C-alpha positions in Angstrom: -120.9 -162.6 -38.5 -122.9 -165.0 -40.6 -126.4 -165.8 -39.3 -127.3 -169.5 -39.3 -130.6 -169.1 -37.4 -132.8 -166.0 -36.9 -136.0 -165.9 -34.9 -138.2 -162.8 -35.2 -141.1 -161.9 -32.9 -141.9 -165.6 -32.3 -145.2 -166.4 -30.5 -146.7 -169.8 -29.8 -149.3 -171.3 -27.4 -150.8 -174.7 -27.1 -153.9 -173.3 -25.3 -155.5 -170.1 -26.5 -155.3 -168.4 -23.1 -151.9 -169.7 -22.0 -149.0 -168.2 -24.0 -145.9 -170.3 -23.9 -143.5 -168.5 -26.2 -144.3 -164.8 -26.3 -142.5 -162.4 -28.7 -139.0 -163.9 -28.8 -136.3 -162.7 -31.1 -132.7 -163.8 -31.4 -130.0 -164.9 -33.8 -127.4 -167.7 -33.8 -124.2 -167.2 -35.7 -121.9 -169.6 -37.6 -119.5 -171.4 -35.3 -121.4 -170.7 -32.1 -122.1 -173.1 -29.3 -125.5 -171.7 -28.3 -127.5 -173.0 -25.3 -131.1 -172.7 -24.4 -131.7 -172.9 -20.6 -134.6 -172.5 -18.2 -136.9 -174.5 -15.9 -139.1 -177.4 -17.0 -142.2 -176.4 -18.9 -140.8 -173.0 -20.0 -140.9 -173.8 -23.7 -137.4 -174.9 -24.6 -138.3 -178.1 -26.4 -141.2 -176.4 -28.1 -138.8 -173.7 -29.4 -136.7 -176.5 -31.0 -139.8 -178.0 -32.6 -140.7 -174.6 -34.1 -137.1 -174.1 -35.4 -137.3 -177.6 -37.0 -140.7 -177.0 -38.6 -142.5 -179.7 -36.5 -144.8 -176.9 -35.1 -146.0 -173.7 -36.8 -145.7 -170.4 -34.9 -148.8 -168.3 -34.3 -146.8 -165.3 -35.1 -143.3 -164.4 -36.2 -140.7 -165.7 -38.6 -137.9 -168.2 -38.4 -135.0 -168.2 -40.9 -132.4 -171.0 -41.4 -129.3 -170.0 -43.4 -131.1 -166.8 -44.5 -134.2 -168.5 -45.8 -137.7 -168.5 -44.3 -138.4 -172.1 -43.0 -141.8 -172.0 -44.7 -139.9 -172.4 -48.0 -136.7 -174.0 -46.6 -135.8 -177.3 -48.2 -132.1 -177.8 -47.4 -132.8 -179.9 -44.3 -129.6 -182.0 -44.9 -127.8 -178.9 -43.5 -129.6 -179.4 -40.1 -129.0 -182.4 -37.8 -131.3 -183.0 -34.9 -130.8 -185.1 -31.7 -134.1 -185.5 -29.9 -134.4 -186.5 -26.2 -133.2 -190.1 -25.9 -136.2 -191.2 -23.8 -138.6 -190.0 -26.5 -137.2 -192.5 -29.1 -135.7 -195.5 -27.4 -138.9 -197.5 -27.0 -139.6 -197.2 -30.8 -136.3 -198.2 -32.2 -135.9 -202.0 -32.0 -133.3 -202.6 -34.7 -129.6 -202.9 -34.4 -127.3 -199.9 -34.6 -126.1 -201.0 -38.0 -129.7 -201.3 -39.3 -130.6 -197.8 -37.9 -127.6 -196.2 -39.6 -128.3 -198.0 -42.9 -131.8 -196.5 -42.9 -130.4 -193.0 -43.2 -127.1 -193.6 -45.1 -125.0 -196.3 -46.9 -122.3 -197.8 -44.7 -119.5 -196.5 -46.9 -120.9 -193.0 -46.4 -120.8 -193.2 -42.6 -117.5 -194.9 -42.0 -116.0 -191.6 -40.6 -118.9 -191.3 -38.1 -118.5 -194.9 -36.9 -114.8 -194.3 -36.4 -115.2 -190.8 -34.8 -117.8 -192.0 -32.3 -116.1 -195.4 -31.7 -119.3 -197.3 -32.7 -117.5 -200.4 -34.1 -118.4 -202.6 -31.2 -122.0 -201.5 -31.1 -123.1 -202.1 -34.7 -124.6 -205.6 -34.1 -126.4 -204.6 -30.9 -130.0 -203.6 -30.5 -130.4 -199.9 -29.8 -132.9 -200.6 -26.9 -130.2 -202.8 -25.2 -127.5 -200.2 -25.2 -126.5 -198.1 -22.2 -127.7 -194.5 -22.0 -124.3 -193.2 -23.2 -124.2 -195.6 -26.0 -127.7 -194.7 -27.1 -126.7 -191.0 -27.1 -123.7 -191.7 -29.3 -125.9 -193.5 -31.8 -128.4 -190.6 -31.9 -125.4 -188.3 -32.5 -124.3 -190.6 -35.3 -127.7 -190.5 -37.0 -127.8 -186.7 -36.8 -124.3 -186.5 -38.3 -124.9 -188.8 -41.3 -125.4 -185.9 -43.7 -122.6 -183.9 -42.2 -124.9 -181.0 -41.2 -123.7 -177.4 -40.7 -126.1 -176.9 -37.8 -126.6 -179.5 -35.1 -129.6 -179.1 -32.7 -129.7 -181.2 -29.5 -132.4 -181.6 -26.9 -131.1 -182.4 -23.4 -128.2 -184.7 -24.6 -126.9 -185.4 -21.1 -130.2 -186.3 -19.4 -130.2 -189.7 -17.6 -126.5 -190.4 -18.3 -124.0 -191.4 -15.6 -121.0 -189.1 -15.0 -118.6 -190.9 -17.3 -121.1 -191.0 -20.2 -121.8 -187.3 -19.6 -118.1 -186.4 -19.8 -117.7 -188.5 -23.0 -120.7 -187.0 -24.8 -119.6 -183.5 -23.7 -116.1 -184.0 -25.1 -117.6 -185.3 -28.3 -119.8 -182.3 -28.7 -116.8 -180.0 -28.2 -115.1 -181.8 -31.1 -118.2 -181.6 -33.2 -118.5 -177.9 -32.5 -115.1 -177.1 -33.8 -116.4 -177.0 -37.4 -120.1 -176.5 -37.2 -122.8 -174.5 -35.3 -124.4 -176.2 -32.3 -127.6 -175.3 -30.5 -128.3 -177.3 -27.3 -131.3 -177.3 -24.9 -129.9 -178.2 -21.5 -130.8 -178.0 -17.8 -127.2 -178.8 -16.8 -125.8 -175.5 -15.6 -122.2 -176.8 -15.4 -122.3 -178.0 -19.0 -123.7 -174.7 -20.2 -121.1 -172.6 -18.4 -118.3 -174.7 -19.7 -119.4 -174.7 -23.3 -121.8 -171.9 -24.3 -120.6 -168.8 -26.2 -124.0 -167.3 -25.5 -127.3 -168.6 -24.1 -131.0 -167.9 -24.3 -132.7 -167.9 -20.9 -136.3 -169.1 -20.8 -138.7 -168.8 -17.9 -138.2 -165.2 -17.0 -140.7 -162.3 -17.4 -138.7 -161.5 -20.5 -136.4 -164.0 -22.3 -132.9 -162.8 -22.3 -129.7 -163.5 -24.3 -126.7 -163.6 -22.0 -123.1 -164.8 -21.7 -121.6 -167.4 -19.3 -119.9 -164.8 -17.2 -123.2 -162.9 -16.7 -125.4 -166.0 -16.2 -124.8 -166.6 -12.5 -126.5 -163.2 -11.8 -129.7 -164.5 -13.5 -130.0 -168.0 -12.0 -132.2 -166.9 -9.1 -134.6 -165.1 -11.3 -134.6 -167.8 -13.9 -135.3 -170.7 -11.6 -137.5 -168.8 -9.1 -135.0 -169.1 -6.2 -135.2 -166.7 -3.3 
């Protein structure tokens, strides 16, 4: 199997005496729907920031498409969808303006059609519903047709209908690319993940959906 992402002996901490990510190693392979799960504060979003080069590890190596991210420059192969609440207050333009900032309209016609954004183009991003905002963030991440799509809590704050629509959209997207998702939605993970990385345990573990239910109590501190 072809490796898209490889993490080796990764270690990171915000405070010197409080390790957050401690000696983690795993790989993600081409075509996988790979989920990262665990309780709040366990380091899931931090892991994504390390993979994307926003943070630098204190120890270990990260490889994208076989290349150390310290020299990696093919970022058009990677699409990133951040948490919606982290960006919505900063983006005041219309959907069309946001899309044009990252690509010419003729280059993104397929995305507009695929995500059914035609009726949203003239609306301000901040005035859209949660589900509509999430579709726009997906569109922005897809403008360069990346091989790897990374998403941070894509269903958070959405109503049930919007969640279902975004989940179905992600399944379509995952048919021809690799998807890595941080999610606290156990149902979503069990329905979609090929494998998952479990944070928040004494030792982070890679597991499969059929094995995951045995780890839930330990993962979330349930007794």
